[in-house]
N, C-alpha and C positions, 0 to 999 in steps of 0.2 A: 545319429547326432542331429540335433535341431538345425534347420537351415533358415536363413532370413526369408521372411515372407511365406513360410511354410504353412501357417495357420490359415483357415478359410476366411476369417474375418480380421479386419484391421481396426485398431482403436480409433475412436473419434474424439478429437480434442475440442472442447467447448468452452467459450468464455461466457459466463452467466452473470447477469445483474438481476437481483431480486430484492423485493421489500419483504423482510420477514414478518410473519404474523406476531411472533413473540420472540424478542431478543433484547436483552438488557444492553448489549453493545450497540445494537441498532438505535435504541432510544438515546443512549449516551452520545453517540456520534451525531445524531440528528439535532439534539438540543444544544450541543456545544460547538459543532463545526470542526471537531477533532477528527483527523484521519488516523484510524487504528489498523495496524497490520498484525494479524494473528499468525505467529510463527510456529506454534505447536500446542498440542493439548495432550495431557495424560490423565488417567483416571486413578484416583487413590481414595479409598474408604468411601466410595460412592459419590465423591466430589470431582469436579473438573478443574484441573490446574491449567490455566491458559496463559501462555507467554505472549505478551503484546508489546509492540513498539508504537508509540503515538507521536504524531506531529501536529503542531498548531502554530499560529502566528502570534497570539496574545496569551498572556498568563491567565486572563479570566476564562478563556476557552478551556484551559487545563483544569482550572478550579471547578468549572461547571461539569466537565466530564467526570471528574472524581466524585463530585457531589451526587450526580445521578446514579453512579455505581453504588455509592455508600447507602443510598436510600432504598435500593432494590432489595426486596426480601430474600431473593435467591443468592445474593452475594454474601459470602461468609467472611472474606478477608481480602484486602488489597495490599500487596507488598511492592513498594517502589524499589526497583533495582538500581535505577540510574535516572537522574533528573538534570536536564540542561535547560537553556533559555527557551528553546522552541521544540524540544522533544523529550520524551521520557520512555523508559522501559519498565514494565511492571508484570507481576505475576498475579493474575486474578483467580481467586478460589471461589467457586460457586457451585450451585446444584448442577448435576449432570443433565444435559438436555438431549433431546432426540436427534438433533442435527449432528451433535458431536458423536452420538452413538452410531449414526450412519457412517461417519467418516472413519471412526476407529474400527468398525466392523468390516471396513473396506467395501461396503455396499455402494459407496460413492468414493472414488479416488480423487481427492482434492489436493492440488499442488499448493504448497505453502510458499509465501504467506498468502492467506486470503484477506480481503480488504473490507473494512467497514467504513463507509463514507457517506455522510449526510443521511444516515438511516438505511442505506442500502448495503447489502452484502454482495461483493463482487469476487468471483473466483474462477479458477481454471479447473475444469473437471475432465477426467479421462474415462470415457465409456468404452470398455474392452471390445464390444462388437455391436454392429448396427442393430441387431435384433433386440438389444437391450435398451435402445433409446426410448422406447415407449414406457418401459418400467422406470427409467431415469426421470422422464418428464413427470410421471405420476408422483414420484418421490419429491420432486421439487415443489409440486403443487401442494403437498402436505405441509410444507414449511413456509410458504410465502407466495406472493404474487410475482411472477416472472416478468420483468420489464424488457429484458433483451437476452437473446440466446443466439450465439453465432459460432460457426465452426472456424477454427484457425489451424494453420500448420503448427506443428510442435514448436519450431524455432521462434515463430512469431508469438506464441503463447508465453514461452519462457522470457522472451524479450520484454513483453508487457509487464511481467512481474518484476524483472530486473530494473526497468525504468521507474517503476513505482517505488521500489526500495531506494534507488539512487536519488529520486526526487525528494524523498523524506530526509535522507542523509544530507543532501545539499542545503535543504531548508534550514537544518540545524547548524550546518557548518558556516554558511555565509551570513553576514550581517544583513539586516533589512535594506540598508542603503546599497550594499553590493548587489543584492538580488534585484532591486529596483533598476539600477543602472545597467546591469547585464541584460535584464529583460527588455529594456528600452533599446539598448544597442543591438540586440538580436532582431527585434521586431522592425527596426528602421534600417537594417542592412549593414551594420558595422562589420559583420563577419562574412558578408558576401564578397565575391571576387568578380569585378572590382567593388570596392566599398561604395555603398550608396549614402553613407553619412560619415562625417568626420567628428573628431573629438570636440572641436570647438562648437559644432552644431548640437552635439549631445549636451554640452555644458550649458548652452542657452536654454535648451528644453528643460533641463534639470534645475536651472537657476543656481548653478554652482560654478566654480572656476574650472578651467580646462585641466589644471594640475590635479585638482581634487578628483575629477572624473577619471583621469589616467591612473591615479593611485588606487582608486577603488577597483578599477578593471584589472590592473596588474595583480593586486592582492587577491582578488577573487579567482583569477586564472591560476595563480600559484597554488591556492588551496585545492582547486579542482585537479590540477596536475598531480599534486601530492596524494590526493585521494585515489587517483587512478593508478599511479605507479608505485606507491609505497607498499611494500610486502606483496607485490603482485606475484601470483603463483605461476604466471607465464614467463617470468624472468629467469 
């Protein structure tokens, strides 16, 4: 019966940031400023079906992102699954690429979602044994310029992915004004103990009434609490 730690080698968890040599998603994210999370890929009839969730601040970013994809010769079809004010989900159907082939053949174990942001591909990879690190680095070099590569504990790596997904969800859930006020309140110490700034001081900085600030904060906090506790599997 297998025992924990029984194998000679332990997996290495790596957080990688790289600039792909050829990637339509890299180009689209760089030219639009859209954050794209790739949740899954499957192969059908020689094409790659890629499930993507995107986040953006302005509608013109979304339009530019779609425009770049539509002009790419390797893209065959874009199916919009859901569209909101500052996020959308889509199925991108395009030519199968070598990076996808590496992932699906398990030559590289990449945790999903992997991230496309400002032209860079960011992902968590699991290398089964240390002796395979050299081969892994060579495979990375085939696909792009590695900007950063660091080892992480597994829990920290998973937390990084979870925070990225949550950040995109919160961006779509909260209004721009709620995000702005929460960001200012956090940076100036409203949530510190003891508080370093009061509501009336935030209202002066934002040039709005104290009542308005309080309303935005309470509504934003309620949305966040519902997001955390609604349908929680831990309950």
